[in-house]
N, C-alpha and C positions, 0 to 999 in steps of 0.2 A: 523718619530714617529707619527705625526699628522695624516698620511694616515693610519697607523696601527690602531689608535684609531677610526677613522672614519669607517675603515672596520670591527672592532670588534663590533662597535654600530650597523652597517648594518646587521650583522649576527644575533645579539640578536633580532633585530626587525623582521628578517625573521623567527627566532625561535619562537617568540610571535605569529606570524600569524599562525603557524602551530599547536598551543596548542589545538585549539578545536578538531583537528583530534586525538590527543593523548587520549582524553576521549571517543573515540567511544565505543559503546557497544560491549561486547565481547561474545563470545559463547564457552563453555566448550565442552569436549569430549562426553557429554551426550546430547548435544543440547540445554543446559539451556543458555538463552541470558540474561545477566545482563547489565542494563543500569546505568552508574554512575551519580551521583548528578552533576558532573563537567560537564557532556555533556549537561545537562539541563540548569545549571547556566551560562555557556558560551554563551547561546542565549538570555540572558536578562542582558545587560550592566547595571551595577550599582546594581546588586543583589549580597549582600554579604552574608556570612554565617549566620550571625544573622538574616537577613530577611528571608532567606531561611527556617531556622529551626522553626521560630516563625510563618510564615504563612502557609497557606494550601498548600498541596503537592499532588494534584490530577493529576495524569498521566493517560491518557486514549487513546485508539486508536481502529482503525478498519481497515479491509481489504475488499474491494469489487472488486471482479472479474466478469466481464461481457463478455459473448461470444455471439455474434450475427451471425446467420446463415440465409443468404438470398437465397432463391431458386426463380428463375423467369421461367414463362412459357409464351409463346406467344399464344394468341387467334385468332380464325379465323376472328374476325372483326377488327383484326389489333392493338389491345391494348395488352398490356403486364401487366400480374398479378403478384404480388410478395407475397411470403410466407416468413415471417420473424419471427424467433424464437430467443427470448432473454432468455439466461439462466444467472441468477444472483446468485453468491454465496457471501454471507456477512459473514465474520468472525469477531467477536470481538477479540480485543488483551488486555489481562488482564495484569497489572502491579502490583505486590506485593511488598510493601516496605521492605527493609532490614534495621532494625533498630539496632544501636550498643547497646548492652545490657548494657555496662558500663556507657554510657552517654544518653541513650534515643534518640540520633540524627539518622536522616534518612541519610544513606550513599549511597544507591542505590536502584534499583528495579529489581526484576526478571520478565522477560516478558514470558507469555504463551499464547498459542492460545486458545480461547473459542470455543464453538461448532458452527459449521457452519450452515448457514440456506440457503436452496436452494430455489429459486423461478423461475417460468418461465411464460413468457407471449408470446403469439403467434398472428400474424396477418395472413391472408390468402386471399389476394385480397379483394373480396366483401363478403366473407363466413367466419364464425368462423371455426376453425380447431383444431385439436389435436396438437400433438407434431410434425408430419410430414406433408408435403403437401399431400393433397387429390387431385389427378389429375382428379378425376371425377367431382369435383365441383369447381375447381380453375378457371375456365372460365365461371362460372355461370353468365348468363347475358350478355356474350361476345362471345356466339357462343361456338365452341368447340376448343380443344387444337390443335394448329398448329406446336408447337415446345415445346418438352419436355426439362427441364433443360436448357434453353437457357443460363442462367448465374447461377453459383453457387459461392457464395463468403462467407468467414467466417472473422470475426474481433474479436478482444478482447481488453478489457482494464483491468489493474490491478493496483489499487490505494490503497495505505496505508496511512492513515492519523493519526497523534497523536497529543494530545494537552497536555499542563501543565496548570492546572487552568483555562482552557478554551482558551488558547492562542495556535495557532499552533506551533509545534516545529518539528525540524528534527531530526530523530534518525538514525545514520549510524551504521550498524551491521557489526562488523568484523566476518567473518565466522571462525570456528574452523579448524585449520591446523594441522593435526596428525604429530608427530614427525617422522623425517626420520629413517628408520630400518637399 
């Protein structure tokens, strides 16, 4: 009997560990993402319903995607000149509170993507350039080109950040899964 009680207590403890995942943001069939207050509250030990409802509830976010393309050319003086193009797409993430009309309490937020802003910056060895390498000038001051596209690489990063009242939080979004037909 004692082993049965210990086992039951262990299972309850394991279930308690999994609770934050039960509050993951959900996506409906139309692509609307809803973030529950439970997902946010679970990240602030000691935050109870009263503290949550009476304090500020500012949820903000952004996504920054950066793609870097590097083209390398060898010059006749033995140097290597680099042309690097960085494309940065910054997208705000908006959170609109859902408030219970009966009691005026915030229950969750809907998450939507704002308008993206695109920016680019380029380097070109020793010369300013446009969007793509200019092989006529890439070796300026270093002789002539001796190797075209010696190396071509692309890298990217995709970082999404969210905060609740200025404190970083993690939001796990569960994708929508259509019912089986």
